C-alpha positions in Angstrom: 0.1 0.0 0.0 1.4 3.6 -0.9 0.6 6.5 1.4 1.5 9.9 1.2 2.7 11.7 4.3 1.6 15.3 3.9 3.2 18.4 5.9 1.1 21.2 6.2 2.2 24.5 5.9 2.3 27.2 8.6 3.5 30.5 8.9 7.1 29.7 9.0 6.7 27.8 5.7 4.7 30.4 4.1 7.1 33.0 5.2 9.8 31.0 3.3 11.8 30.4 6.6 14.7 28.6 5.8 15.5 25.2 8.1 18.1 25.1 10.6 21.0 22.9 10.1 19.6 20.8 12.9 16.3 20.3 11.2 18.1 19.5 7.9 20.0 17.0 9.7 16.8 15.5 11.3 14.8 15.2 8.3 17.7 13.7 6.4 18.1 10.9 9.3 14.5 10.3 9.0 14.6 9.8 5.1 17.5 7.4 5.6 15.7 5.4 7.7 12.7 5.2 5.5 15.2 4.4 2.6 16.8 1.8 4.6 13.9 -0.1 5.7 12.9 0.1 1.8 9.6 2.0 2.1 10.5 5.4 0.8 9.1 6.1 -2.8 10.0 9.6 -2.8 9.2 13.3 -1.5 9.9 16.9 -1.5 9.5 20.2 0.1 7.2 22.7 -1.6 7.5 26.4 -2.2 5.3 28.9 -0.5 1.8 29.4 -2.1 3.2 32.7 -3.4 4.7 30.5 -6.4 1.6 28.9 -7.0 -1.9 28.9 -8.2 -5.4 27.6 -7.5 -7.3 26.8 -10.3 -11.1 26.4 -10.3 -13.3 24.5 -13.2 -16.7 25.6 -13.5 -18.9 24.5 -16.2 -15.4 23.0 -17.6 -13.7 26.5 -18.0 -10.9 27.5 -15.5 -10.4 30.3 -13.4 -6.7 30.9 -12.0 -6.4 32.6 -8.9 -2.5 33.2 -8.2 -0.9 32.8 -4.8 0.0 33.7 -2.2 -3.2 32.3 -0.4 -4.3 33.3 3.4 -5.2 30.1 5.0 -1.7 28.6 5.4 -3.5 25.7 7.5 -5.2 24.6 4.3 -1.8 24.8 2.2 1.0 21.7 1.9 4.6 22.6 2.5 5.8 19.3 1.6 5.0 15.3 1.2 6.8 11.9 1.4 5.3 8.9 -0.2 5.9 5.5 1.3 5.0 1.9 0.5 4.3 -0.5 3.7 2.2 -3.5 4.4 -0.7 -1.7 6.2 -2.1 1.7 7.8 -0.7 0.8 11.0 2.8 0.5 9.4 2.3 3.7 7.8 1.1 5.2 10.8 4.2 4.1 12.9 6.3 5.8 10.5 4.7 9.0 10.7 4.9 9.1 14.4 8.7 8.8 14.2 8.5 12.3 12.4 11.4 14.3 13.9 10.5 16.8 16.4 12.8 19.5 15.1 10.2 20.1 12.6 8.2 23.3 13.8 10.0 23.1 17.0 7.7 19.9 17.5 4.5 21.7 16.5 3.6 20.7 13.0 0.3 19.0 11.3 0.7 16.0 9.2 -1.8 14.2 7.2 -1.7 10.5 6.2 -3.5 9.5 3.0 -3.7 6.1 1.2 -3.3 6.3 -2.6 -6.0 4.7 -4.7 -5.1 1.2 -6.4 -6.2 -0.3 -9.3 -8.2 -2.8 -7.2 -10.1 0.1 -6.0 -11.9 0.9 -9.3 -13.2 -2.7 -9.7 -14.4 -4.1 -13.4 -14.1 -0.4 -14.9 -10.5 -0.4 -14.8 -9.9 -3.2 -17.4 -6.6 -4.7 -18.1 -6.1 -2.8 -21.3 -6.5 0.5 -19.5 -4.3 -0.8 -16.3 -1.8 -1.5 -19.2 -2.0 2.1 -20.7 -1.8 3.4 -17.1 1.5 1.6 -16.5 2.9 2.5 -20.0 2.3 6.4 -18.8 4.0 5.8 -15.5 6.9 4.1 -17.2 7.2 6.9 -19.8 7.2 9.6 -16.9 9.5 7.5 -14.7 12.4 8.0 -17.6 12.3 11.6 -17.0 12.7 11.7 -13.2 
């Protein structure tokens, strides 16, 4: 099962405060543990919302609202993707998040990825093969 650990934004991340060496060390050590355990798929930090946009579609037409956005608690500052055997294992990894982040005051969200089985018969073997080909093609660019 693949899960995303979402690190919610806060005033510091939206203000683009750079992390301390101690925080970078702690996050690197955490990521090293994930890699050593063979569960880390990927992850990155995200720039503040001033570098982004919200796009809303109404009747198929997009409306673009450029950042920054006022509600930092609704934003994402970064993410980690892990692949583990169960929700409980994913939660165990989340509980090991470095306390140096946000001086111990961060909000994380754990979300499971949708898998092919979740779609049932609608996701035919042909569609699954096409999806996998797209993933393989995209992986070549990473």
